[in-house]
C-alpha positions as CSV (number, residue, x, y, z in Angstrom):
1,M,75.9,65.7,173.0
2,N,74.2,65.2,176.3
3,V,70.5,65.8,176.5
4,V,68.6,66.2,179.8
5,Y,64.9,65.7,180.0
6,V,63.0,67.4,182.8
7,F,59.3,67.7,183.6
8,S,57.2,68.9,186.5
9,E,54.0,67.6,187.9
10,N,52.2,68.5,191.1
11,D,54.9,71.0,192.3
12,K,57.6,68.3,191.8
13,V,60.4,68.3,189.2
14,Y,61.8,65.1,187.7
15,V,64.8,64.3,185.5
16,K,65.0,61.3,183.2
17,N,67.7,58.7,183.2
18,S,67.8,56.5,180.1
19,T,69.9,53.4,179.8
20,C,70.2,51.1,176.8
21,S,70.7,47.4,177.2
22,E,73.1,45.3,175.2
23,P,71.8,44.5,171.7
24,H,70.1,41.2,171.5
25,N,69.1,39.9,168.0
26,Q,69.8,43.3,166.6
27,T,67.4,45.0,169.0
28,S,68.2,46.9,172.1
29,T,65.9,47.8,175.0
30,I,65.8,51.4,176.3
31,H,65.0,51.6,180.0
32,E,63.8,55.0,181.3
33,E,63.6,56.1,184.9
34,W,62.4,59.4,186.2
35,F,64.0,60.7,189.4
36,P,62.8,63.6,191.6
37,I,65.0,66.6,191.9
38,N,65.2,68.1,195.4
39,F,65.8,71.8,195.6
40,Q,64.1,74.9,196.9
41,W,63.1,78.0,195.0
42,K,64.4,81.2,196.3
43,S,62.6,84.4,195.5
44,L,64.4,87.2,193.8
45,M,63.9,89.4,196.9
46,D,65.5,86.8,199.1
47,L,68.5,86.5,196.8
48,R,69.0,90.3,196.7
49,K,68.7,90.4,200.5
50,N,71.3,87.7,200.9
51,M,73.7,89.5,198.4
52,R,73.4,92.7,200.4
53,L,74.1,90.9,203.6
54,Q,77.2,89.2,202.1
55,N,78.5,92.6,200.8
56,V,78.1,94.1,204.3
57,D,79.9,91.2,205.9
58,E,82.8,91.5,203.4
59,S,83.2,95.2,204.0
60,Y,84.2,94.6,207.7
């Protein structure tokens, strides 16, 4: 099972990448890095408008 951890802070969204090092003396080290996700939010009105425009284009 894959688990994705995401959090937001100051209008930015981050996803966690965890790696586990090789066991050494029966212990392993977990290294975590948080990476920013780059995307833009689209309003519902913009999405509907784009869908209507696509439907008009396809009808020609």
